[in-house]
C-alpha positions in Angstrom: -53.9 115.9 87.7 -55.6 112.7 88.9 -53.6 110.7 91.6 -53.7 106.9 91.9 -52.4 104.2 93.9 -51.5 101.0 92.0 -50.3 97.8 93.8 -48.8 95.3 91.8 -47.6 91.9 93.1 -47.0 87.9 92.6 -46.9 85.0 94.7 -43.3 84.0 95.2 -42.7 80.4 94.2 -46.5 79.5 93.9 -45.2 76.9 91.5 -43.3 75.1 94.3 -46.1 74.7 96.7 -47.8 71.4 97.5 -50.8 72.4 95.6 -50.3 75.5 93.1 -53.9 75.6 91.9 -55.6 76.0 95.5 -52.7 78.7 96.2 -53.6 81.2 93.1 -57.4 80.4 93.8 -56.8 81.6 97.5 -55.1 84.9 96.1 -58.1 85.6 93.7 -60.4 84.8 96.5 -58.3 87.5 98.7 -58.5 89.6 95.8 -62.4 89.5 95.5 -63.0 90.0 99.0 -61.3 93.4 98.8 -63.3 94.4 95.6 -66.5 95.7 97.8 -64.9 97.4 100.7 -61.8 99.3 98.7 -63.6 99.2 95.2 -61.0 98.0 93.4 -60.3 96.7 90.3 -58.3 93.8 90.4 -56.6 91.8 87.3 -54.5 88.6 87.2 -51.9 87.7 84.8 -49.3 84.6 84.1 -51.1 82.9 86.8 -50.1 84.0 90.1 -49.3 88.1 89.3 -52.1 90.5 90.5 -52.6 94.4 90.0 -55.1 96.1 91.9 -56.3 100.0 91.6 -58.4 101.2 94.6 -60.8 103.7 93.4 -59.2 106.4 95.9 -55.5 106.7 96.2 -55.6 107.4 100.1 -56.9 103.5 100.2 -53.8 102.2 98.8 -52.2 101.6 102.2 -55.3 99.7 104.0 -55.9 97.6 100.7 -52.1 97.0 100.7 -52.1 96.0 104.4 -55.7 93.9 104.1 -54.2 91.7 100.9 -51.0 91.0 102.7 -52.8 89.9 106.0 -55.6 88.0 104.0 -52.7 86.2 101.7 -50.6 85.7 105.0 -53.7 83.8 106.5 -55.0 81.9 103.2 -51.5 80.5 103.0 -50.9 76.8 104.0 -49.5 76.6 107.5 -45.9 75.4 106.6 -46.0 77.8 103.5 -46.1 81.3 104.9 
């Protein structure tokens, strides 16, 4: 049996931000940054939704923390 880590999420109230397109573009940039070090396969859906699957399940938590930190860092100051 193969065990996988699957991280799924979406940007909460992204449409209510001052610039939703920039917010979603920042999310996509963060997902691209995770591709090389964590060897993830990232997919986006419905604009602000995403799902990533690290190559090794053991990297799931590290990938989740990196994703969260990068998303917070790329969020506009007043919209964190």
